N, C-alpha and C positions, 0 to 999 in steps of 0.2 A: 145829495152832493151838488154843489154848484158846478156848472160846466163852462168851458171856454168855447165861445162860438167863433165861427169863421166870418164874422161880419166886420168889415174894415171901413175906415173913414174914406172920404172921397179924395183925399190927398193922394196924388199919383206917385208911383215908385219912380226911381231914376233909371230909365232904360236907354241903353246905347248899344252899339254893335258889340261892345266889349262884354255885355251882360246886363243883368238887372240888379240894382241895389234896392232892397225892399225895406220898408219901415214907415209906419205912420206916427211913430213916437216923435215927440218934440226934438229929441236929440238927433234923430236921423234926418228929420226935415231940415234942421239947421245945417247938417252936413251936405245935404242935397243943394241947399241954397248957396253954400260956399263953393261947391264944385261948379255949379252953373255960372257963378260970378267970376271965378278966377280961371276957369277953363280957357276962355278966349284970350287971356293975357299971356305974357311971356315970363311971369314971375316964377321964381323957384319956390317949391312947396316942400314942407316937412309934414309927413303923415305919421301920427303917433297912435298907439293903441296896443292892447294886448295881442298876443299871437292868436290868429284865427278870427280877427274882427273884420277882415275884408280890406286891408290896406292896399293890396295889389289891384283888386277890382276897382277901388276908388281911384287909383293912379291911372288905370286904363280908361275909366270914365272921364277923367280930366283930359286925357289925351284925345278922346273922342269929341269932347266939347271944344277943342282948340283948332286953330287953322292948320295944325300939323297932323290932323287925323289921317291924311293920305300918306304920311310918312311912316317909318317903322316905329314900333314900340318895343324897346329892349329892356328887359329886367335882369338884373344880376345881383346875386347875393354877395355883399361886401366881404363876408368872411372867407369867400373863395377867390377873391381877386388876387392876382399876382402883380408885381411891379410893372411888367410890360403891358399887361392887359389894362391896368388902371389908366394909363396915360395915352393910350392909342387905340387899340382894337375895339374896345367897347364903344368909344365915341365915334369911331368910323362906322360901326354897324348901326348906330343910332342917328347918323347924319340926316338932317332934315326932319327928324322926329323927336321922340321923347325917350329919355333914359331914366329908368327907375333904379336908384341905388337902394336895394332892399337891405334892411338891417345895417344901416349906415353906422350905427353905434359900435358895430364889430370891426370897423375898418382900422387896421393897424396904424399907429402914429406916423410911420414913415410914408404910408400911402396917403394919409390925410394931407401931408405937405404937398405931395404930387397933385392930388385932386384940387387943392386950393389954388395951385399955380395954373392949372388948366382953366379953372373958373375965372380967375383974375385976368388971364391973358386971352381967354376965349380961343385958345389954340392948343394943338397937340404937336408932339414931335414923333412922327412915325418911326418904327424900328428901322435902323440902318440909315436914317436921314439926319442931316445936320441942320435942316431948316424946319421951322415951325409951319404947321398947316392950320389955317383958320377953320373953325368948326361952327356948325349951326345946329345946336342941340339944346333942348329944354331939359333941365334936370329936376327930377322929383325924388326926394329921399323919404325913406320909411324906416321906422324902428319901433320895437316894443320896449326898448330900454329908456331910462330917464337920462336924457342928454345933459340936463342941468346938473345931475349928480356926477356924471362923467366929467363935466367941466370942472366941478369943484375938486374932483380927485385927480385932475391933471391928465385924464385919459382921452380927452377930446379937445381939439383946438377951438378956442373961442372965436377966432377970426373965421374959421370954416363954418362954425355953427351959425353965425349971423349971415354968411353967404347962402347957406342952405335954407335957413328959416326965415324967408321973406314973408311967406304966408303959412300959417300953421293950422292944420285940420286934425282934430282928435277924433278917432273912431271909438265910439262908446262900446264897452263890453256888453255882452248879452244880458248880464245881470242888471244893467242899468236901462234896459229897453225890453223888459219881459213882455210888454204888450205887443211886441212885434213877432213873438215866437209863433203864434198860430198862423200868421200870414206866411212866415218863412216855411213852416211845415207844409202848408197847403201848396206853396210853390215847388218845394222839393218833390212832393207826391205827384204833382202834375208833370214835372220833368221825368220822373221815373216811369210814369204811365206812358209817356211818349216813347221812351226807350224800349219798354218791355211789352207794350200793348195791353197791359193788365193794370186796371185802376184799383188802388187800395186806399182805404181811409182809416183814421184812428177812431177808436171808441171815445166818446166824450171824456170819460175819466182818464183815458190815456193822454189826451190832449192837455188836460189840466195838469197832469204830472209833468209833461214836457215843459209846460209854461211856468211851473213853479220850482223846477229842479235847478241845481247848481250846474253851471256850464263853464268850467275852467278853460276848456278848449274853444269856447265861443261858437261862432257860426260853423266853423269847420267841424267841430265835434257834433253839433246838432245834425249837420248834413250826413255825417257818417252813421249816426244812430238811426236816422230815418231810412237810409239805404239798407242798413243791416236789418231793420225791422221788416221792410218790404221783402227782402230776400228770404227771411225765415218764416214770415207769416203764412199759415196754411189756409187762412180764410181771407175774404176781401176786407174784413174789419180787423184791424190790428188791435189786440187786447192789451190792457194795462200791464199784464204779467210779462209780456214780451219787452215792453219798455223798461220795466223794473230789472229784468235780466240784463239788458243792454247797459243800463246805468250802473249796475252793481251797487256799490256803497256810496256813489258820488251824489245821489239825489239828496237835496236838502229842502224839505217842504217849507214853504213860506208860512209864518204864523197867521192864524185867522185874525180878523179885525179885533175881536174880543180879546184874543191872546195878546196882540200888540198893545191894545189899550191898557190891559192890566199890567203889562210889563212897564209901560210908561208911567202909570199911576204909582206903582210901587217904587220906582226909581225917584219920582218926584217927591213922594212922601219921605223917603229916606234922606234925600238932600235937605229937606226942610228940618227934619229932626236933627240932622247933623249940624245945621246952622244954629239951631236954638238949643243945642245940647240936651235934647230930650224934653224940653219944656213944652208940654202939650198945649197950654193956653196960648203961648206965643206963636207956636207953629200953626195953630188953628187960625189965628189972626192973619198970619202971612198968607195962608191958603184961602182966606176970606170964606171960611166955613165955621159954623157954630161948633162949640166944643164937643157936643154929643155926637153930631154927624162925623166929626173928625175922628173920634174914638172908634166909631163903627168902621170907618175906612181903614184905620190901623188894624183892627181885628180881622177885617176881611182879607187884608194882605199880610197877615201874620207878622206885624211889626210891633215890637215891644219898646216903648219909650225909654225904659231904663237902660236898654242896650246902647243908647246914644248919649247917656250922661257920663260926664267926666268921672273917672274913678280916682 
């Protein structure tokens, strides 16, 4: 069985006082570049991505890269905001720092109007006051929802969307950056060892299962599984059976290279036969293969030309 090693590229992670964002994948390296580039600016940012992809950690890293790093970082879930909180207290708490509007797609329409007014006027009206108070707050928004779809459905204001989405950073799901999983696992194991004083590692086949499994909960789910495995493992080496128990029926093994190639070849041959109506000579010419070899390919992939002929 091929194993997944703990050898990583020389590209560094993104480390700040807020925490460490890991990943040598091209997708994460682009995220790091954007954070480093826009962090020192005052631009509003929109962070998108599935739940558990690290949007709050990205927002905190942006704050740490900005001149506001000495000020407060305040994160609030927009689904829990009240009318009074939205236009005063939250901004007062974040004065001189950064405000993360988490799950901004859940913000009710009447609060979207209030938020837009605050952003346009760069001022709030404190409770019980008839006068506006200027604010000095950088706003970062985050959501797992498709705001373009909400716009189309009339559930999100277009003018607010463009106010919030000056710079857009999309956090990739773990399924799109599987090469980062061994590094993330090693980091989590190191964190847990510091907390417990006991170092544990995964058996090679267990790491391979972690790297090829489905992760609907993304990094958050992976972190929880590693913690659970460390807590339950009775030996310093965590076996694959413990990982299987943690994942239950959620793991989806990636196909091997040969399996993926066969699947592509069968699909390709089927499309050509559909185009030619099952005419093998014409299909072979399109595939640039001789007729004999083409017949062998069809037989290997259990494709019958007559099945593609018009009845």
